[in-house]
C-alpha positions in Angstrom: 2.4 13.1 51.1 2.4 9.3 50.4 -0.8 7.4 49.8 -0.3 5.5 53.1 0.2 8.7 55.1 -2.8 10.3 53.5 -5.0 7.5 54.7 -3.9 8.0 58.3 -6.4 9.8 60.5 -5.6 13.4 61.4 -4.4 13.7 65.0 -6.6 15.5 67.5 -4.2 17.4 69.7 -6.7 18.9 72.3 -9.3 16.8 74.1 -12.4 18.9 74.8 -13.5 16.7 77.7 -13.0 18.1 81.2 -10.1 16.9 83.4 -12.6 15.4 85.9 -13.7 12.8 83.2 -10.3 11.1 83.6 -10.1 11.0 87.4 -11.4 7.4 87.6 -8.7 6.2 85.2 -5.9 7.9 87.2 -7.3 6.6 90.5 -7.2 3.0 89.3 -3.7 3.4 87.8 -2.4 4.8 91.1 -3.9 2.2 93.4 -4.0 -1.0 91.3 -1.7 -3.0 89.1 -2.7 -4.2 85.6 -4.9 -7.4 85.8 -5.6 -10.4 83.6 -6.6 -8.0 80.8 -3.0 -7.0 80.5 -1.8 -10.6 80.2 -4.5 -11.4 77.6 -3.7 -8.4 75.4 0.0 -9.0 75.7 -0.3 -12.6 74.7 -2.4 -11.9 71.6 -0.4 -8.9 70.4 2.9 -10.6 71.1 1.9 -13.6 69.0 0.8 -11.2 66.2 4.1 -9.3 66.5 6.3 -12.4 66.5 4.5 -14.1 63.6 3.0 -11.3 61.5 5.9 -8.9 61.7 8.6 -11.4 62.5 9.5 -9.1 65.4 12.7 -9.9 67.2 14.7 -8.0 69.9 18.3 -7.2 70.6 19.6 -6.7 74.2 16.4 -7.0 76.2 18.6 -8.1 79.1 19.7 -4.4 79.5 16.2 -3.6 80.9 16.5 -3.7 84.7 14.3 -6.5 86.1 13.2 -4.4 89.1 13.0 -0.8 90.3 11.6 2.3 88.6 12.3 2.4 84.9 11.3 4.7 82.0 11.3 2.9 78.6 11.8 5.6 75.9 11.1 4.3 72.3 10.6 6.1 69.1 7.0 6.1 67.8 5.7 5.2 64.3 2.8 2.9 64.9 0.0 1.9 67.3 1.8 -1.5 67.5 4.8 0.2 69.2 3.1 -0.1 72.6 3.0 -3.9 72.2 6.3 -4.3 70.5 8.1 -2.7 73.4 6.6 -5.1 75.9 6.6 -8.2 73.9 10.1 -9.2 74.9 10.0 -8.3 78.6 8.6 -10.1 81.6 7.9 -6.8 83.4 4.5 -5.3 83.1 4.6 -2.1 81.2 2.5 1.0 82.2 1.7 3.3 79.3 1.1 7.0 79.2 -1.3 7.4 76.2 -3.2 10.3 74.7 -6.6 10.8 76.3 -8.5 10.6 73.0 -8.0 6.8 73.1 -10.2 6.7 76.2 -13.6 6.1 74.7 -16.1 3.3 75.3 -15.6 0.4 75.1 -11.8 0.5 74.8 -11.3 2.7 77.8 -12.2 -0.3 80.0 -9.5 -2.4 78.4 -6.9 0.4 78.6 -7.3 1.1 82.3 -7.4 -2.6 83.2 -4.4 -3.2 80.9 -2.1 -0.6 82.5 -2.7 2.5 80.4 -3.4 5.9 81.8 -4.3 9.1 80.0 -2.6 12.4 79.3 -4.6 15.3 77.9 -2.5 16.6 75.1 -2.9 20.3 74.6 -3.4 20.9 78.3 -1.0 21.1 81.2 -1.9 17.8 82.6 -0.5 17.5 86.1 -2.7 14.5 86.9 -0.9 12.3 84.3 2.5 13.2 85.9 1.1 12.5 89.4 0.1 9.0 88.1 3.4 8.4 86.5 5.4 9.4 89.6 3.2 7.2 91.8 3.9 4.2 89.5 7.6 4.9 89.5 7.7 5.3 93.3 6.2 1.8 93.5 9.1 0.5 91.4 7.0 0.3 88.2 8.0 0.5 84.5 6.6 3.3 82.3 6.6 3.6 78.5 6.8 7.2 77.3 7.6 8.5 73.9 10.1 11.3 73.5 8.4 12.6 70.4 5.1 13.1 72.3 3.1 11.3 69.5 3.4 9.2 66.4 5.7 10.5 63.6 3.5 11.0 60.5 6.5 11.0 58.1 7.9 7.5 58.6 11.1 9.2 59.9 12.2 10.1 63.4 10.9 13.5 64.5 13.3 16.3 64.7 12.6 17.3 68.3 11.9 15.7 71.6 9.1 17.0 73.9 10.2 18.1 77.4 7.7 15.9 79.3 10.0 12.9 79.4 12.8 15.1 80.6 10.7 16.3 83.5 9.7 12.7 84.4 13.3 11.5 84.3 14.7 14.4 86.3 12.0 14.5 89.0 11.8 10.7 89.5 15.5 9.8 89.2 14.4 6.6 87.5 16.6 4.6 85.1 15.9 5.5 81.5 16.3 2.8 78.8 16.3 4.1 75.2 14.6 1.9 72.7 14.8 1.8 68.9 11.9 0.3 67.0 12.8 -0.3 63.4 10.3 -1.2 60.7 7.0 -0.4 62.5 6.3 2.6 60.3 5.2 0.0 57.7 3.0 -1.9 60.2 -0.2 -0.7 58.5 0.9 -2.5 55.3 -0.6 -5.7 56.6 -3.9 -4.5 55.2 -2.3 -5.0 51.7 -0.8 -8.4 52.8 2.6 -6.8 53.2 4.2 -7.7 56.6 7.4 -5.7 57.5 10.1 -7.2 59.6 10.4 -5.3 62.9 13.4 -5.1 65.2 13.3 -3.7 68.8 16.7 -2.8 70.3 17.1 -1.8 73.9 20.0 0.5 74.9 22.1 0.9 78.0 20.1 2.2 81.0 21.2 5.5 82.5 19.8 8.1 84.9 20.0 11.8 85.6 20.8 13.3 89.0 17.4 14.0 90.6 16.2 17.5 90.3 13.2 18.9 92.2 11.0 21.2 90.1 13.4 21.4 87.0 13.2 24.5 84.8 11.8 24.1 81.3 15.2 24.3 79.7 16.5 21.6 82.0 13.6 19.4 81.0 14.2 20.0 77.4 17.9 19.3 77.7 17.3 15.9 79.4 14.7 15.0 76.8 17.1 15.9 74.0 19.8 13.7 75.6 17.4 10.8 75.8 16.3 11.3 72.2 19.9 11.4 71.1 20.4 7.9 72.5 17.3 6.6 70.7 18.5 8.1 67.4 21.9 6.5 67.8 20.3 3.1 68.3 18.0 3.6 65.4 20.8 4.8 63.1 22.8 1.7 63.9 19.8 -0.6 63.0 19.3 1.4 59.8 22.9 1.0 58.9 23.7 -2.6 59.9 20.3 -4.2 59.9 19.0 -6.7 62.4 21.5 -9.4 61.6 24.4 -7.1 61.6 23.5 -5.4 64.9 22.9 -8.8 66.6 26.4 -9.9 65.4 27.9 -6.6 66.7 26.3 -7.1 70.1 27.6 -10.7 70.3 31.1 -9.5 69.6 30.8 -6.8 72.2 29.7 -9.4 74.8 32.5 -11.7 73.9 35.0 -8.8 74.2 33.6 -7.9 77.6 33.9 -11.4 78.9 37.6 -11.6 77.6 38.3 -8.3 79.4 36.9 -9.6 82.7 38.9 -12.8 82.5 42.0 -10.9 81.8 41.4 -8.5 84.7 40.9 -11.4 87.2 43.8 -13.5 85.9 
């Protein structure tokens, strides 16, 4: 295990607090939109991402500007929450582990669009909140891997939860690759990684009511495959190379449309 990983806190997978403790956070998330706290946190963290990590994005225009959307990024760092939303005008809603909801930060989280999920439990309340947000046309960020990768590499498997959310809601899914954030903690040693966020093509599954576990897993695996493909291209071609490839694709599409209408 590397020195950096050895300094990371052990993850706590089961929250001992009763489900009733989180009812107030779910109630607020279901009935109210994020307020000025969201805008303040987004401004501060975006400036930090753009300057400290030289964060840039590719293809943010692929994210639908309205309607229910599930953004599905890979997950290396706490900064990933902010990196995903730094390039989008839409307000993100985040499903986050319940262990984060402790005073005083829980006030900031709930006012800033975050709602809890109790890992290690079958947390139906978290899914009820997520479905309510999507039914209102909201945009939710949910990680396929279920938690942060501790290795600095993509996890080997997706968790079925995102598959369930995608199938039952019928919302558009946008795969997102975040490259470079596994080194975000290096800022403590005055090392600032260059981070790239690439948004993929949106797609959706045919809506399924009460999908079986294997259906949920299959959908989650398909979403994760798209994330891994985006991440692999960034790893292979780098930020500049991928940006050039996307420009070439857009030019080719425009030429194709002109030819078709000629």
